mmCIF file of the N, C-alpha and C atoms, coordinates in Angstrom:
data_MODEL
# 
_entry.id   MODEL 
# 
loop_
_atom_site.group_PDB 
_atom_site.id 
_atom_site.type_symbol 
_atom_site.label_atom_id 
_atom_site.label_alt_id 
_atom_site.label_comp_id 
_atom_site.label_asym_id 
_atom_site.label_entity_id 
_atom_site.label_seq_id 
_atom_site.pdbx_PDB_ins_code 
_atom_site.Cartn_x 
_atom_site.Cartn_y 
_atom_site.Cartn_z 
_atom_site.occupancy 
_atom_site.B_iso_or_equiv 
_atom_site.pdbx_formal_charge 
_atom_site.auth_seq_id 
_atom_site.auth_comp_id 
_atom_site.auth_asym_id 
_atom_site.auth_atom_id 
_atom_site.pdbx_PDB_model_num 
ATOM 1   N N  . UNK A 1 1  ? 190.647 88.098  46.816 1.00 0.00 ? 1  UNK A N  1 
ATOM 2   C CA . UNK A 1 1  ? 189.957 88.928  45.919 1.00 0.00 ? 1  UNK A CA 1 
ATOM 3   C C  . UNK A 1 1  ? 188.291 88.423  45.272 1.00 0.00 ? 1  UNK A C  1 
ATOM 4   N N  . UNK A 1 2  ? 187.890 87.795  44.606 1.00 0.00 ? 2  UNK A N  1 
ATOM 5   C CA . UNK A 1 2  ? 186.221 87.862  44.619 1.00 0.00 ? 2  UNK A CA 1 
ATOM 6   C C  . UNK A 1 2  ? 185.786 87.656  45.745 1.00 0.00 ? 2  UNK A C  1 
ATOM 7   N N  . UNK A 1 3  ? 186.294 86.835  46.736 1.00 0.00 ? 3  UNK A N  1 
ATOM 8   C CA . UNK A 1 3  ? 185.453 87.002  47.910 1.00 0.00 ? 3  UNK A CA 1 
ATOM 9   C C  . UNK A 1 3  ? 185.647 87.766  48.409 1.00 0.00 ? 3  UNK A C  1 
ATOM 10  N N  . UNK A 1 4  ? 186.208 88.782  48.850 1.00 0.00 ? 4  UNK A N  1 
ATOM 11  C CA . UNK A 1 4  ? 186.557 90.037  49.595 1.00 0.00 ? 4  UNK A CA 1 
ATOM 12  C C  . UNK A 1 4  ? 185.422 91.156  48.365 1.00 0.00 ? 4  UNK A C  1 
ATOM 13  N N  . UNK A 1 5  ? 185.398 91.011  47.247 1.00 0.00 ? 5  UNK A N  1 
ATOM 14  C CA . UNK A 1 5  ? 184.429 91.785  46.623 1.00 0.00 ? 5  UNK A CA 1 
ATOM 15  C C  . UNK A 1 5  ? 183.318 91.404  46.949 1.00 0.00 ? 5  UNK A C  1 
ATOM 16  N N  . UNK A 1 6  ? 183.073 90.206  46.577 1.00 0.00 ? 6  UNK A N  1 
ATOM 17  C CA . UNK A 1 6  ? 181.681 90.055  47.440 1.00 0.00 ? 6  UNK A CA 1 
ATOM 18  C C  . UNK A 1 6  ? 180.921 90.030  48.568 1.00 0.00 ? 6  UNK A C  1 
ATOM 19  N N  . UNK A 1 7  ? 181.685 90.110  49.300 1.00 0.00 ? 7  UNK A N  1 
ATOM 20  C CA . UNK A 1 7  ? 181.043 90.394  50.584 1.00 0.00 ? 7  UNK A CA 1 
ATOM 21  C C  . UNK A 1 7  ? 181.452 91.985  50.847 1.00 0.00 ? 7  UNK A C  1 
ATOM 22  N N  . UNK A 1 8  ? 181.668 92.570  49.984 1.00 0.00 ? 8  UNK A N  1 
ATOM 23  C CA . UNK A 1 8  ? 181.868 94.080  50.627 1.00 0.00 ? 8  UNK A CA 1 
ATOM 24  C C  . UNK A 1 8  ? 180.574 94.473  49.822 1.00 0.00 ? 8  UNK A C  1 
ATOM 25  N N  . UNK A 1 9  ? 180.168 94.080  48.597 1.00 0.00 ? 9  UNK A N  1 
ATOM 26  C CA . UNK A 1 9  ? 178.960 93.946  48.116 1.00 0.00 ? 9  UNK A CA 1 
ATOM 27  C C  . UNK A 1 9  ? 177.875 94.045  48.526 1.00 0.00 ? 9  UNK A C  1 
ATOM 28  N N  . UNK A 1 10 ? 177.990 92.775  49.826 1.00 0.00 ? 10 UNK A N  1 
ATOM 29  C CA . UNK A 1 10 ? 176.666 92.536  50.319 1.00 0.00 ? 10 UNK A CA 1 
ATOM 30  C C  . UNK A 1 10 ? 176.462 93.070  51.370 1.00 0.00 ? 10 UNK A C  1 
ATOM 31  N N  . UNK A 1 11 ? 177.581 93.021  52.359 1.00 0.00 ? 11 UNK A N  1 
ATOM 32  C CA . UNK A 1 11 ? 177.381 93.974  53.537 1.00 0.00 ? 11 UNK A CA 1 
ATOM 33  C C  . UNK A 1 11 ? 177.422 95.453  53.229 1.00 0.00 ? 11 UNK A C  1 
ATOM 34  N N  . UNK A 1 12 ? 177.429 96.025  52.219 1.00 0.00 ? 12 UNK A N  1 
ATOM 35  C CA . UNK A 1 12 ? 177.841 97.323  52.097 1.00 0.00 ? 12 UNK A CA 1 
ATOM 36  C C  . UNK A 1 12 ? 176.343 97.954  51.204 1.00 0.00 ? 12 UNK A C  1 
ATOM 37  N N  . UNK A 1 13 ? 176.434 99.528  51.961 1.00 0.00 ? 13 UNK A N  1 
ATOM 38  C CA . UNK A 1 13 ? 174.694 100.148 51.976 1.00 0.00 ? 13 UNK A CA 1 
ATOM 39  C C  . UNK A 1 13 ? 173.930 100.357 53.022 1.00 0.00 ? 13 UNK A C  1 
ATOM 40  N N  . UNK A 1 14 ? 172.870 100.640 53.153 1.00 0.00 ? 14 UNK A N  1 
ATOM 41  C CA . UNK A 1 14 ? 172.122 100.688 54.358 1.00 0.00 ? 14 UNK A CA 1 
ATOM 42  C C  . UNK A 1 14 ? 171.679 99.021  54.529 1.00 0.00 ? 14 UNK A C  1 
ATOM 43  N N  . UNK A 1 15 ? 171.466 98.662  55.450 1.00 0.00 ? 15 UNK A N  1 
ATOM 44  C CA . UNK A 1 15 ? 171.074 97.489  56.480 1.00 0.00 ? 15 UNK A CA 1 
ATOM 45  C C  . UNK A 1 15 ? 169.833 97.102  56.882 1.00 0.00 ? 15 UNK A C  1 
ATOM 46  N N  . UNK A 1 16 ? 169.078 96.282  56.549 1.00 0.00 ? 16 UNK A N  1 
ATOM 47  C CA . UNK A 1 16 ? 167.799 96.428  57.572 1.00 0.00 ? 16 UNK A CA 1 
ATOM 48  C C  . UNK A 1 16 ? 168.409 95.826  59.224 1.00 0.00 ? 16 UNK A C  1 
ATOM 49  N N  . UNK A 1 17 ? 167.916 95.608  60.396 1.00 0.00 ? 17 UNK A N  1 
ATOM 50  C CA . UNK A 1 17 ? 167.906 94.981  61.247 1.00 0.00 ? 17 UNK A CA 1 
ATOM 51  C C  . UNK A 1 17 ? 167.994 94.127  61.052 1.00 0.00 ? 17 UNK A C  1 
ATOM 52  N N  . UNK A 1 18 ? 169.154 93.870  62.486 1.00 0.00 ? 18 UNK A N  1 
ATOM 53  C CA . UNK A 1 18 ? 169.137 92.243  62.176 1.00 0.00 ? 18 UNK A CA 1 
ATOM 54  C C  . UNK A 1 18 ? 167.983 91.563  63.242 1.00 0.00 ? 18 UNK A C  1 
ATOM 55  N N  . UNK A 1 19 ? 168.006 90.417  62.891 1.00 0.00 ? 19 UNK A N  1 
ATOM 56  C CA . UNK A 1 19 ? 167.133 89.551  63.969 1.00 0.00 ? 19 UNK A CA 1 
ATOM 57  C C  . UNK A 1 19 ? 167.722 88.979  64.671 1.00 0.00 ? 19 UNK A C  1 
ATOM 58  N N  . UNK A 1 20 ? 167.884 89.302  66.173 1.00 0.00 ? 20 UNK A N  1 
ATOM 59  C CA . UNK A 1 20 ? 168.845 88.892  67.184 1.00 0.00 ? 20 UNK A CA 1 
ATOM 60  C C  . UNK A 1 20 ? 168.532 87.313  67.007 1.00 0.00 ? 20 UNK A C  1 
ATOM 61  N N  . UNK A 1 21 ? 167.446 86.895  66.782 1.00 0.00 ? 21 UNK A N  1 
ATOM 62  C CA . UNK A 1 21 ? 167.394 85.221  67.305 1.00 0.00 ? 21 UNK A CA 1 
ATOM 63  C C  . UNK A 1 21 ? 167.689 84.341  66.550 1.00 0.00 ? 21 UNK A C  1 
ATOM 64  N N  . UNK A 1 22 ? 167.793 84.813  65.123 1.00 0.00 ? 22 UNK A N  1 
ATOM 65  C CA . UNK A 1 22 ? 168.154 84.019  63.740 1.00 0.00 ? 22 UNK A CA 1 
ATOM 66  C C  . UNK A 1 22 ? 169.045 84.779  63.706 1.00 0.00 ? 22 UNK A C  1 
ATOM 67  N N  . UNK A 1 23 ? 169.904 85.583  64.035 1.00 0.00 ? 23 UNK A N  1 
ATOM 68  C CA . UNK A 1 23 ? 171.458 85.607  64.032 1.00 0.00 ? 23 UNK A CA 1 
ATOM 69  C C  . UNK A 1 23 ? 172.702 85.366  65.379 1.00 0.00 ? 23 UNK A C  1 
ATOM 70  N N  . UNK A 1 24 ? 171.799 84.456  66.489 1.00 0.00 ? 24 UNK A N  1 
ATOM 71  C CA . UNK A 1 24 ? 172.067 83.806  67.344 1.00 0.00 ? 24 UNK A CA 1 
ATOM 72  C C  . UNK A 1 24 ? 172.353 82.372  66.625 1.00 0.00 ? 24 UNK A C  1 
ATOM 73  N N  . UNK A 1 25 ? 171.481 81.572  66.114 1.00 0.00 ? 25 UNK A N  1 
ATOM 74  C CA . UNK A 1 25 ? 171.203 80.630  65.700 1.00 0.00 ? 25 UNK A CA 1 
ATOM 75  C C  . UNK A 1 25 ? 172.223 80.427  64.714 1.00 0.00 ? 25 UNK A C  1 
ATOM 76  N N  . UNK A 1 26 ? 172.634 81.444  63.323 1.00 0.00 ? 26 UNK A N  1 
ATOM 77  C CA . UNK A 1 26 ? 173.889 80.846  62.661 1.00 0.00 ? 26 UNK A CA 1 
ATOM 78  C C  . UNK A 1 26 ? 174.736 81.404  62.991 1.00 0.00 ? 26 UNK A C  1 
ATOM 79  N N  . UNK A 1 27 ? 175.334 81.768  64.233 1.00 0.00 ? 27 UNK A N  1 
ATOM 80  C CA . UNK A 1 27 ? 176.839 82.186  64.678 1.00 0.00 ? 27 UNK A CA 1 
ATOM 81  C C  . UNK A 1 27 ? 177.088 80.911  65.792 1.00 0.00 ? 27 UNK A C  1 
ATOM 82  N N  . UNK A 1 28 ? 175.869 80.157  66.405 1.00 0.00 ? 28 UNK A N  1 
ATOM 83  C CA . UNK A 1 28 ? 176.158 78.941  66.901 1.00 0.00 ? 28 UNK A CA 1 
ATOM 84  C C  . UNK A 1 28 ? 176.244 77.883  65.365 1.00 0.00 ? 28 UNK A C  1 
ATOM 85  N N  . UNK A 1 29 ? 175.470 77.855  64.932 1.00 0.00 ? 29 UNK A N  1 
ATOM 86  C CA . UNK A 1 29 ? 175.783 76.933  63.879 1.00 0.00 ? 29 UNK A CA 1 
ATOM 87  C C  . UNK A 1 29 ? 177.388 77.722  63.017 1.00 0.00 ? 29 UNK A C  1 
ATOM 88  N N  . UNK A 1 30 ? 177.879 78.289  63.391 1.00 0.00 ? 30 UNK A N  1 
ATOM 89  C CA . UNK A 1 30 ? 179.195 78.641  62.438 1.00 0.00 ? 30 UNK A CA 1 
ATOM 90  C C  . UNK A 1 30 ? 180.352 78.441  63.748 1.00 0.00 ? 30 UNK A C  1 
ATOM 91  N N  . UNK A 1 31 ? 179.515 78.386  64.760 1.00 0.00 ? 31 UNK A N  1 
ATOM 92  C CA . UNK A 1 31 ? 180.924 78.167  65.548 1.00 0.00 ? 31 UNK A CA 1 
ATOM 93  C C  . UNK A 1 31 ? 181.064 76.138  65.851 1.00 0.00 ? 31 UNK A C  1 
ATOM 94  N N  . UNK A 1 32 ? 180.066 76.287  65.791 1.00 0.00 ? 32 UNK A N  1 
ATOM 95  C CA . UNK A 1 32 ? 179.788 74.242  65.537 1.00 0.00 ? 32 UNK A CA 1 
ATOM 96  C C  . UNK A 1 32 ? 180.398 73.687  64.871 1.00 0.00 ? 32 UNK A C  1 
ATOM 97  N N  . UNK A 1 33 ? 180.256 74.590  63.577 1.00 0.00 ? 33 UNK A N  1 
ATOM 98  C CA . UNK A 1 33 ? 181.058 74.200  61.976 1.00 0.00 ? 33 UNK A CA 1 
ATOM 99  C C  . UNK A 1 33 ? 181.433 74.876  61.242 1.00 0.00 ? 33 UNK A C  1 
ATOM 100 N N  . UNK A 1 34 ? 182.897 75.562  61.329 1.00 0.00 ? 34 UNK A N  1 
ATOM 101 C CA . UNK A 1 34 ? 183.653 76.308  60.982 1.00 0.00 ? 34 UNK A CA 1 
ATOM 102 C C  . UNK A 1 34 ? 183.627 77.220  59.601 1.00 0.00 ? 34 UNK A C  1 
ATOM 103 N N  . UNK A 1 35 ? 183.792 75.805  58.749 1.00 0.00 ? 35 UNK A N  1 
ATOM 104 C CA . UNK A 1 35 ? 184.150 75.657  57.593 1.00 0.00 ? 35 UNK A CA 1 
ATOM 105 C C  . UNK A 1 35 ? 182.356 75.733  56.804 1.00 0.00 ? 35 UNK A C  1 
ATOM 106 N N  . UNK A 1 36 ? 181.395 75.899  57.549 1.00 0.00 ? 36 UNK A N  1 
ATOM 107 C CA . UNK A 1 36 ? 179.939 76.250  57.042 1.00 0.00 ? 36 UNK A CA 1 
ATOM 108 C C  . UNK A 1 36 ? 180.376 78.155  56.197 1.00 0.00 ? 36 UNK A C  1 
ATOM 109 N N  . UNK A 1 37 ? 181.024 78.685  56.973 1.00 0.00 ? 37 UNK A N  1 
ATOM 110 C CA . UNK A 1 37 ? 181.132 80.288  56.450 1.00 0.00 ? 37 UNK A CA 1 
ATOM 111 C C  . UNK A 1 37 ? 181.929 80.221  54.911 1.00 0.00 ? 37 UNK A C  1 
ATOM 112 N N  . UNK A 1 38 ? 182.324 79.573  54.954 1.00 0.00 ? 38 UNK A N  1 
ATOM 113 C CA . UNK A 1 38 ? 183.273 79.428  53.684 1.00 0.00 ? 38 UNK A CA 1 
ATOM 114 C C  . UNK A 1 38 ? 182.420 78.736  52.296 1.00 0.00 ? 38 UNK A C  1 
ATOM 115 N N  . UNK A 1 39 ? 181.795 77.460  52.791 1.00 0.00 ? 39 UNK A N  1 
ATOM 116 C CA . UNK A 1 39 ? 180.620 76.687  51.969 1.00 0.00 ? 39 UNK A CA 1 
ATOM 117 C C  . UNK A 1 39 ? 179.372 77.544  51.264 1.00 0.00 ? 39 UNK A C  1 
ATOM 118 N N  . UNK A 1 40 ? 179.230 78.082  52.626 1.00 0.00 ? 40 UNK A N  1 
ATOM 119 C CA . UNK A 1 40 ? 177.681 79.666  51.937 1.00 0.00 ? 40 UNK A CA 1 
ATOM 120 C C  . UNK A 1 40 ? 178.009 80.690  51.643 1.00 0.00 ? 40 UNK A C  1 
ATOM 121 N N  . UNK A 1 41 ? 179.744 80.784  52.079 1.00 0.00 ? 41 UNK A N  1 
ATOM 122 C CA . UNK A 1 41 ? 180.029 82.252  50.986 1.00 0.00 ? 41 UNK A CA 1 
ATOM 123 C C  . UNK A 1 41 ? 179.793 81.474  49.958 1.00 0.00 ? 41 UNK A C  1 
ATOM 124 N N  . UNK A 1 42 ? 180.643 81.137  49.408 1.00 0.00 ? 42 UNK A N  1 
ATOM 125 C CA . UNK A 1 42 ? 181.073 79.940  47.918 1.00 0.00 ? 42 UNK A CA 1 
ATOM 126 C C  . UNK A 1 42 ? 179.447 79.631  47.594 1.00 0.00 ? 42 UNK A C  1 
ATOM 127 N N  . UNK A 1 43 ? 178.778 79.297  47.926 1.00 0.00 ? 43 UNK A N  1 
ATOM 128 C CA . UNK A 1 43 ? 177.229 79.136  47.430 1.00 0.00 ? 43 UNK A CA 1 
ATOM 129 C C  . UNK A 1 43 ? 176.745 80.191  47.116 1.00 0.00 ? 43 UNK A C  1 
ATOM 130 N N  . UNK A 1 44 ? 176.933 81.648  47.988 1.00 0.00 ? 44 UNK A N  1 
ATOM 131 C CA . UNK A 1 44 ? 176.141 82.662  47.765 1.00 0.00 ? 44 UNK A CA 1 
ATOM 132 C C  . UNK A 1 44 ? 176.529 83.377  46.558 1.00 0.00 ? 44 UNK A C  1 
ATOM 133 N N  . UNK A 1 45 ? 177.925 82.921  46.315 1.00 0.00 ? 45 UNK A N  1 
ATOM 134 C CA . UNK A 1 45 ? 178.136 83.675  45.120 1.00 0.00 ? 45 UNK A CA 1 
ATOM 135 C C  . UNK A 1 45 ? 178.206 83.028  44.060 1.00 0.00 ? 45 UNK A C  1 
ATOM 136 N N  . UNK A 1 46 ? 177.828 81.726  43.913 1.00 0.00 ? 46 UNK A N  1 
ATOM 137 C CA . UNK A 1 46 ? 177.447 80.833  42.590 1.00 0.00 ? 46 UNK A CA 1 
ATOM 138 C C  . UNK A 1 46 ? 176.209 81.392  42.181 1.00 0.00 ? 46 UNK A C  1 
ATOM 139 N N  . UNK A 1 47 ? 175.025 81.227  43.490 1.00 0.00 ? 47 UNK A N  1 
ATOM 140 C CA . UNK A 1 47 ? 174.197 82.197  43.137 1.00 0.00 ? 47 UNK A CA 1 
ATOM 141 C C  . UNK A 1 47 ? 173.972 82.813  41.968 1.00 0.00 ? 47 UNK A C  1 
ATOM 142 N N  . UNK A 1 48 ? 174.816 84.012  43.135 1.00 0.00 ? 48 UNK A N  1 
ATOM 143 C CA . UNK A 1 48 ? 174.908 85.071  42.137 1.00 0.00 ? 48 UNK A CA 1 
ATOM 144 C C  . UNK A 1 48 ? 175.623 85.376  41.009 1.00 0.00 ? 48 UNK A C  1 
ATOM 145 N N  . UNK A 1 49 ? 176.348 84.921  40.899 1.00 0.00 ? 49 UNK A N  1 
ATOM 146 C CA . UNK A 1 49 ? 176.633 84.723  39.397 1.00 0.00 ? 49 UNK A CA 1 
ATOM 147 C C  . UNK A 1 49 ? 175.615 84.298  37.758 1.00 0.00 ? 49 UNK A C  1 
ATOM 148 N N  . UNK A 1 50 ? 174.911 83.218  38.909 1.00 0.00 ? 50 UNK A N  1 
ATOM 149 C CA . UNK A 1 50 ? 174.084 82.357  38.358 1.00 0.00 ? 50 UNK A CA 1 
ATOM 150 C C  . UNK A 1 50 ? 172.881 83.225  37.548 1.00 0.00 ? 50 UNK A C  1 
ATOM 151 N N  . UNK A 1 51 ? 172.783 83.931  38.724 1.00 0.00 ? 51 UNK A N  1 
ATOM 152 C CA . UNK A 1 51 ? 171.238 84.663  38.982 1.00 0.00 ? 51 UNK A CA 1 
ATOM 153 C C  . UNK A 1 51 ? 171.666 86.259  37.335 1.00 0.00 ? 51 UNK A C  1 
ATOM 154 N N  . UNK A 1 52 ? 172.899 86.390  37.429 1.00 0.00 ? 52 UNK A N  1 
ATOM 155 C CA . UNK A 1 52 ? 173.730 87.932  36.731 1.00 0.00 ? 52 UNK A CA 1 
ATOM 156 C C  . UNK A 1 52 ? 173.640 87.128  35.396 1.00 0.00 ? 52 UNK A C  1 
ATOM 157 N N  . UNK A 1 53 ? 173.656 86.042  35.103 1.00 0.00 ? 53 UNK A N  1 
ATOM 158 C CA . UNK A 1 53 ? 173.149 85.232  33.983 1.00 0.00 ? 53 UNK A CA 1 
ATOM 159 C C  . UNK A 1 53 ? 171.977 85.351  32.869 1.00 0.00 ? 53 UNK A C  1 
ATOM 160 N N  . UNK A 1 54 ? 171.071 84.968  34.114 1.00 0.00 ? 54 UNK A N  1 
ATOM 161 C CA . UNK A 1 54 ? 170.292 85.161  33.559 1.00 0.00 ? 54 UNK A CA 1 
ATOM 162 C C  . UNK A 1 54 ? 169.259 86.380  33.104 1.00 0.00 ? 54 UNK A C  1 
ATOM 163 N N  . UNK A 1 55 ? 168.098 85.749  32.544 1.00 0.00 ? 55 UNK A N  1 
ATOM 164 C CA . UNK A 1 55 ? 167.803 87.181  32.433 1.00 0.00 ? 55 UNK A CA 1 
ATOM 165 C C  . UNK A 1 55 ? 167.006 87.769  33.251 1.00 0.00 ? 55 UNK A C  1 
ATOM 166 N N  . UNK A 1 56 ? 166.227 89.056  33.221 1.00 0.00 ? 56 UNK A N  1 
ATOM 167 C CA . UNK A 1 56 ? 165.570 89.735  34.111 1.00 0.00 ? 56 UNK A CA 1 
ATOM 168 C C  . UNK A 1 56 ? 164.192 89.527  34.616 1.00 0.00 ? 56 UNK A C  1 
ATOM 169 N N  . UNK A 1 57 ? 163.514 88.536  33.937 1.00 0.00 ? 57 UNK A N  1 
ATOM 170 C CA . UNK A 1 57 ? 161.951 88.248  34.336 1.00 0.00 ? 57 UNK A CA 1 
ATOM 171 C C  . UNK A 1 57 ? 162.763 86.574  34.923 1.00 0.00 ? 57 UNK A C  1 
ATOM 172 N N  . UNK A 1 58 ? 163.944 86.025  34.997 1.00 0.00 ? 58 UNK A N  1 
ATOM 173 C CA . UNK A 1 58 ? 163.864 84.638  35.855 1.00 0.00 ? 58 UNK A CA 1 
ATOM 174 C C  . UNK A 1 58 ? 165.117 85.111  37.466 1.00 0.00 ? 58 UNK A C  1 
ATOM 175 N N  . UNK A 1 59 ? 164.852 86.440  37.427 1.00 0.00 ? 59 UNK A N  1 
ATOM 176 C CA . UNK A 1 59 ? 165.557 87.058  38.464 1.00 0.00 ? 59 UNK A CA 1 
ATOM 177 C C  . UNK A 1 59 ? 164.669 86.709  40.120 1.00 0.00 ? 59 UNK A C  1 
ATOM 178 N N  . UNK A 1 60 ? 165.618 86.020  40.632 1.00 0.00 ? 60 UNK A N  1 
ATOM 179 C CA . UNK A 1 60 ? 164.809 86.189  42.145 1.00 0.00 ? 60 UNK A CA 1 
ATOM 180 C C  . UNK A 1 60 ? 164.293 87.044  42.834 1.00 0.00 ? 60 UNK A C  1 
ATOM 181 N N  . UNK A 1 61 ? 163.035 87.322  43.583 1.00 0.00 ? 61 UNK A N  1 
ATOM 182 C CA . UNK A 1 61 ? 162.524 88.903  43.909 1.00 0.00 ? 61 UNK A CA 1 
ATOM 183 C C  . UNK A 1 61 ? 162.903 88.117  45.275 1.00 0.00 ? 61 UNK A C  1 
ATOM 184 N N  . UNK A 1 62 ? 162.717 89.655  46.531 1.00 0.00 ? 62 UNK A N  1 
ATOM 185 C CA . UNK A 1 62 ? 162.574 89.331  47.928 1.00 0.00 ? 62 UNK A CA 1 
ATOM 186 C C  . UNK A 1 62 ? 164.090 89.646  48.751 1.00 0.00 ? 62 UNK A C  1 
ATOM 187 N N  . UNK A 1 63 ? 163.691 88.875  50.198 1.00 0.00 ? 63 UNK A N  1 
ATOM 188 C CA . UNK A 1 63 ? 165.117 88.778  50.437 1.00 0.00 ? 63 UNK A CA 1 
ATOM 189 C C  . UNK A 1 63 ? 166.180 87.956  50.085 1.00 0.00 ? 63 UNK A C  1 
ATOM 190 N N  . UNK A 1 64 ? 165.940 87.148  48.662 1.00 0.00 ? 64 UNK A N  1 
ATOM 191 C CA . UNK A 1 64 ? 167.286 87.008  47.849 1.00 0.00 ? 64 UNK A CA 1 
ATOM 192 C C  . UNK A 1 64 ? 167.951 87.131  46.884 1.00 0.00 ? 64 UNK A C  1 
ATOM 193 N N  . UNK A 1 65 ? 166.583 88.241  46.076 1.00 0.00 ? 65 UNK A N  1 
ATOM 194 C CA . UNK A 1 65 ? 167.014 89.200  44.756 1.00 0.00 ? 65 UNK A CA 1 
ATOM 195 C C  . UNK A 1 65 ? 168.148 90.362  46.324 1.00 0.00 ? 65 UNK A C  1 
ATOM 196 N N  . UNK A 1 66 ? 167.596 90.683  47.118 1.00 0.00 ? 66 UNK A N  1 
ATOM 197 C CA . UNK A 1 66 ? 168.588 91.857  48.237 1.00 0.00 ? 66 UNK A CA 1 
ATOM 198 C C  . UNK A 1 66 ? 169.863 91.420  48.317 1.00 0.00 ? 66 UNK A C  1 
ATOM 199 N N  . UNK A 1 67 ? 169.768 90.132  48.933 1.00 0.00 ? 67 UNK A N  1 
ATOM 200 C CA . UNK A 1 67 ? 171.037 89.827  49.006 1.00 0.00 ? 67 UNK A CA 1 
ATOM 201 C C  . UNK A 1 67 ? 172.242 89.328  48.019 1.00 0.00 ? 67 UNK A C  1 
ATOM 202 N N  . UNK A 1 68 ? 172.363 89.000  46.678 1.00 0.00 ? 68 UNK A N  1 
ATOM 203 C CA . UNK A 1 68 ? 172.355 89.074  45.554 1.00 0.00 ? 68 UNK A CA 1 
ATOM 204 C C  . UNK A 1 68 ? 172.957 90.505  45.111 1.00 0.00 ? 68 UNK A C  1 
ATOM 205 N N  . UNK A 1 69 ? 172.035 91.548  45.152 1.00 0.00 ? 69 UNK A N  1 
ATOM 206 C CA . UNK A 1 69 ? 172.204 92.794  44.522 1.00 0.00 ? 69 UNK A CA 1 
ATOM 207 C C  . UNK A 1 69 ? 173.208 93.271  45.493 1.00 0.00 ? 69 UNK A C  1 
ATOM 208 N N  . UNK A 1 70 ? 173.418 92.761  46.656 1.00 0.00 ? 70 UNK A N  1 
ATOM 209 C CA . UNK A 1 70 ? 174.361 93.386  47.385 1.00 0.00 ? 70 UNK A CA 1 
ATOM 210 C C  . UNK A 1 70 ? 173.360 94.508  48.709 1.00 0.00 ? 70 UNK A C  1 
ATOM 211 N N  . UNK A 1 71 ? 171.702 94.311  48.636 1.00 0.00 ? 71 UNK A N  1 
ATOM 212 C CA . UNK A 1 71 ? 171.092 95.326  49.407 1.00 0.00 ? 71 UNK A CA 1 
ATOM 213 C C  . UNK A 1 71 ? 170.869 94.240  50.650 1.00 0.00 ? 71 UNK A C  1 
ATOM 214 N N  . UNK A 1 72 ? 169.949 95.171  51.707 1.00 0.00 ? 72 UNK A N  1 
ATOM 215 C CA . UNK A 1 72 ? 169.727 94.167  52.772 1.00 0.00 ? 72 UNK A CA 1 
ATOM 216 C C  . UNK A 1 72 ? 168.686 95.085  52.976 1.00 0.00 ? 72 UNK A C  1 
ATOM 217 N N  . UNK A 1 73 ? 166.903 94.227  53.311 1.00 0.00 ? 73 UNK A N  1 
ATOM 218 C CA . UNK A 1 73 ? 165.676 94.484  53.787 1.00 0.00 ? 73 UNK A CA 1 
ATOM 219 C C  . UNK A 1 73 ? 165.070 94.654  52.096 1.00 0.00 ? 73 UNK A C  1 
ATOM 220 N N  . UNK A 1 74 ? 165.211 94.026  51.601 1.00 0.00 ? 74 UNK A N  1 
ATOM 221 C CA . UNK A 1 74 ? 164.342 94.040  50.000 1.00 0.00 ? 74 UNK A CA 1 
ATOM 222 C C  . UNK A 1 74 ? 163.261 92.891  50.447 1.00 0.00 ? 74 UNK A C  1 
ATOM 223 N N  . UNK A 1 75 ? 162.291 93.049  49.715 1.00 0.00 ? 75 UNK A N  1 
ATOM 224 C CA . UNK A 1 75 ? 160.655 92.191  49.871 1.00 0.00 ? 75 UNK A CA 1 
ATOM 225 C C  . UNK A 1 75 ? 159.846 92.957  49.729 1.00 0.00 ? 75 UNK A C  1 
# 
């Protein structure tokens, strides 16, 4: 349930346009290494939990903050 909740938070709301070239690279990578999607999701969840525990001044900015807070196109 935690994974589903995290993914819903990340992909929900307004989305920035997809970089087609980057998307193709990512899809090819995940096709070659199928377990990478799981591992990257768990890493992102772990980073998100760490950021939520940190004081506001230590929070990341830009695209990483957008990912962790469930927004796209932050920056």
